[in-house]
N, C-alpha and C positions, 0 to 999 in steps of 0.2 A: 561582548564587553566593549563599551565605548572607551577607548584609551584616553580621549581628551577629557571627557566629563567624569571618567572613572566610575561608570554605572553599568549595570547589567541591562542590555536591551531586551525589550519584550519579544516573545516568540522567536528567540534566537538561540537555538541549541549549540553548545560548544562541540558536541560529538554527533556525527551521523555516519551511517554505513549502509551499504547495499551489497548483497551477494545474490547473483543470478546464475542459474545453471539450466541447461536444456540438453535433451538427448533424444535422438531418433530411436524408435523401437519398432519391432515387428516389420522388417523389410522397408523401413522408412515410411510406412503408411501412417504410423502413429508417432506423435512426438509428445514428450512430457517436459514441462518446464516448471521451475519453482524459483521463487525469489523470497528473500528475507531482508527486511530493512529495519534499521534501528534509528530512532530519533531520540537524542538525549534530553534530559530534563531542561525545562525552560520556564519562563514566567509569562503570565498574561499581561495585557496592558494595564490591568488593575493591580498587578503584583502577586497574583495567585500562583503558587508553585504548581507546575504541571509535570508529573512524573514522566520519565523516559519510557519508551515503549518499543518492543520488538513486534513486527507484523510479518506474517508469512502468507504468501499466496501461491496457488498451484493451478496449472493449466494442462489440459490434455486436448490434443487436436488429432482428428482422423481425416486423412485425405485419400480417398480411394483413387488408385491410379487410373488415368483415362476418363475420369468423371469430372464434370464441372461443379460438383457439389462437395462441400467439406463440412465437417461438424467439429464443434469445440465446446468444452466445458471448463468453467473456472470456479474455483473456490477462493474467495477473498477472506482474509482474517481466519485462516484455517483453525487456529487454536482458540478462537472466540475471545480474544483479549479485549477487555474493556479499556477504552481510552477516550480522551477528549482533545479537541483542537482549540487553542486560544484564538480569539477573534478580535476585531477592532472595536473602536468606540461606537460604531454605527449600530451595534447589537445591544440588546438589553443585558444579556448575560455575557460574562467574559470567557466562558468555555462552552463549547457545543459538543455534547456526547456524540460519538460516532457509532455507526452500525457495527454489530457483532458479525459473526460468520454469515456469509451470503454465498449463494450458488447461482450461477447463470449458465445458460446453454445458448448456443448460436449455430445456425445453419447458414452457409454462404453458398450462393449460386453464382458462378462466374459465366459470363456470356460475352 
């Protein structure tokens, strides 16, 4: 809210939140982490109402002791929540739909 003009600003949620937790498992070789974030409702630059959204992500990392190689997997948008992000005037549309659930894996070699 712009207190001087008394208008709602675009892409400016009044409420946001983030919860993050991580825990080592299995003799500290595996770690599990999860986060959940909330972005409250807001308006696009053209005044379109954008609903608030909860998004949850999860990560698993495996680090074998004494090895230079580690492995990780990530699931983004675990609950496959549909949502869109408001964008500026440089785009034709005022909302861009975002990806649903996605999975990625990674191997890291340290030397």
